[in-house]
N, C-alpha and C positions, 0 to 999 in steps of 0.2 A: 204790215206783216200778214202773210197768208197762213190760214189755219188748214192743216191737212186733217180731215175727218176720216178716221179709219173705221170701216164697218166690217166686223169680223165674220169669218166663215162659220158654218154650222158646226156644232159640238165644242167649238174652241172657246175657252174661258178668256176673259179680258187679259188676265195675267200673262197669257202666252205671248201677247204682242207688246209687252212693255219694254223689252230691250230695243225693239224697233222704234217705238215711239220716242224713247229717250235719244236714239240716234237721230231722229228727225228734229228734236229740239236742239241738239248740238249743232245740226246743220242750219239752224236759224229759223225754223217753222214753229208756229204754235200747233199743238195737237189736241184732238178731242176724239175719244172712242165713243161711238154711238151704239148702244146695245139694243136688244129687242126681246120681246116675251117669248119667242119660240125656243130659246135656249133654256133648258131645264125649266120648263113652264110650270106655273102654279096650276094652270088649267089647260092641258093640252087639247081639249075639245074646242077652245076658242083661239087658240094660237096659231092662226093662219098667216099667210103672206101679207094680207091686207092689214092685220093687226101689227105685224112687224113694220110695214111701211108707215103706218100711222104713228107709231112710237118714234121712229127715226125722224119723220117729218117735224114732229113736235120739238125734237132737240135741235134740228137744223133751224127751225123758225126762231128759236131763242137766240142761237148765235147770230143769225142774219138780221132779224128784225129788232130785237132788243139791243144787241151789241153792235150792230153794224159791221160785222166781220166779213171778209172775203174768204170764201172756202173753196177747197178742192176735195171732192169725195174720192176715197181710195177704198175700193170694194174688192173683198176677198171671196171667192167661191159663191156660196149660196147668197151672200150679201149683194151680189149683182142684181137679184130680183127685188127685194124690198128696198134696197138703197137707190136703185134707179128710179123707182116710183116716187120715193120720198123727195127726190130732187125737183119734181115738177113744181112750177109756180115760184121758185126761188132762185132762178138764173139771174146772174149779174146783168145779162142783157136785158131781161124784163125790168129788173128794178132800176136800172139807169134810165130806161125809157119812161119810167113813172117817177123819176127824180128822187129815188130813194137810194140810201147808202147800203153797202154790203150786197152779198149775193154769192151764188155758186159759179165759180169761174169755169169749172170743167169737171168731167167725170173720168176717172181712171179705174179700169177693171184689171184685176189680176187673177188669172185662172178662174174667172167668174162666169156665172150663168147669164146669158143674154136671151131672154125668153119673150116672145111676143105676148102682147095683151090678151088675156082670157085663156091662156095655156098654162098648165101647171108644170112644175119641174119634172114630175114623173111623165106627164103626158108628152112633154117634149122629147122624152127618151123612149117613146113607144108605149107608154102606159105603165111601165114598171121602173122601179129603182134598181140600181146595179146590186148584185148579190153581196157586196161587202158592206152594204147597209143592212143591219140586222133589225128587222122590224119587231114590234112588241117586245123590245128589250130596252131597258129592264122591266117594263110593264106595258100594258095595253096603251096604244096611241103614242108611244114614245119609241125612239130607235137609237142605236148606237153603232159604232164603227168596228167591223171585224179587222183585226190586225192593223191598228192605227199607224204604227211605224212603217209597216211594209206598204201600206197604201198611200201615206202621206209624206214620209221622209226616209225612204229606205237607204239613201246614200249618205245621209248626214251622220257625222260622228257621234256615236252614242254618248261620249262624254259631254259633248255640247248639247245634245238633245235632252239628257237627263231622263227622268220618269215622265215620258210623254203622256201616258195615261192620266196623270195627275192634272193635265191641262185640259181635259175633256169632260163634258157634261152630256147627259141624254138630250136629244132634240125632239120636238114636236113632229110627229109624222104628217099631221095636217098641213104643216108648212110646205111640204113637198108635193102634196096632192091638191092644194088650192090654187086658184087662178093667179096669174100674174096681173097686178093692177097696171094701168097704163104706164110704160117706162119712159123715163126722161130722155133716154137715147134716141127715141123716135120724135121728140120735140124739136122743132126747128130752132128754138132758142139755144140748143146745144150743139148746132151744126158747127163743125170745125173745132169742137171742144171736147172731143172724145178720144180716149186712148185705151189701149188693151195691152197688158204685159202677159205674154204667153210663157207658161212654164213647159218647156219642151220635153222634159223627161218625167212628165206627170202620169202616174198610174191611175189616180182617182178621176181626173178629167183630162183625157189624153190630148196631146197637142192637135191631132186632127180634129177632134171635136170642138176645141177652142176656135180654130180657124173656121170651121163650118158655122158656128154661132155667129161669129163676126160677119161672115159672108151673108148669112141669112137676114141680118138686120137691114141690109141694103143702105147702110150708113157709112160714111167715111171715117175710119178710125186710123190714128197713128199707132202702129204696132211695133213693139219691142219684144224680144225673146230673151228668156234666161234659160240656160241649160241645167234645169234643176227639177226637183219634184215639187209637189203641191205646197207644202209648208216650209220647205228650205228658205224661201226668201226672208223668212222672219226668224231664222236660226243662224245658219252659217253663211248666208248671202246678203246680210243686212247692208253692208256698205254698198253693194251692187244695186240693191233695191232702192236705197236712198238716192243713189246716183241717177237712177233712171227717172225718178220723180223729179229731180232737179233738171234733167233734160226736157222733161215734158211740160213743166210749169210755165216757162217763158212764153210758149205759144198761146196758152191760155190768157196770160196777163196782158199780152200785147194786143189782143182783139178788142 
């Protein structure tokens, strides 16, 4: 049985993704949510992208090396940066060559950042973050989202969305201004094992920016589109999101 490892986007608490994880379980997959220290950090001065990558990598190693699981990484938004880096060295291809069980079958990105090694999230956007990210809020070295519903889920029925703010925590600003560690999508062991789900009505990470990032990698991605906003795939489009994963996984498993 394949385990889908969900790596959440910035500001979003794990609880936000629980209905989606439950749906994946019901579809026959094991699930695991891999967190990282830049969400509501105990020390924002050290919560950079590398620290996030290291934390995720340790969780993945436990699943792969200790338990021999086959994984697919599913990365939302900012998670595309530390998640892609954390995948290095754990691919199914490498581990099979070494005669070892388990490994990462492939990488799926949803409205996620694909940033080249050595460049920060802010640097990839010209050196600044978009104005809807409120810096030094609620305190120095932290940031929060201006108008979370308007930027992340404007078309979602408010009855389904509920109190969206309750799902959010401050994020480390350093995570967005620190360099991207070497990403797994640039590793030859993941060739043919890359997919990207574009959220085509996304205000936070516009459709054009998502396609631009895919093209800039110069890697071959299987690309799917959802006509929705940044967080809708995990609220009112859960069956569609699960269905896309079901479409993408067989290609990874057959290689």
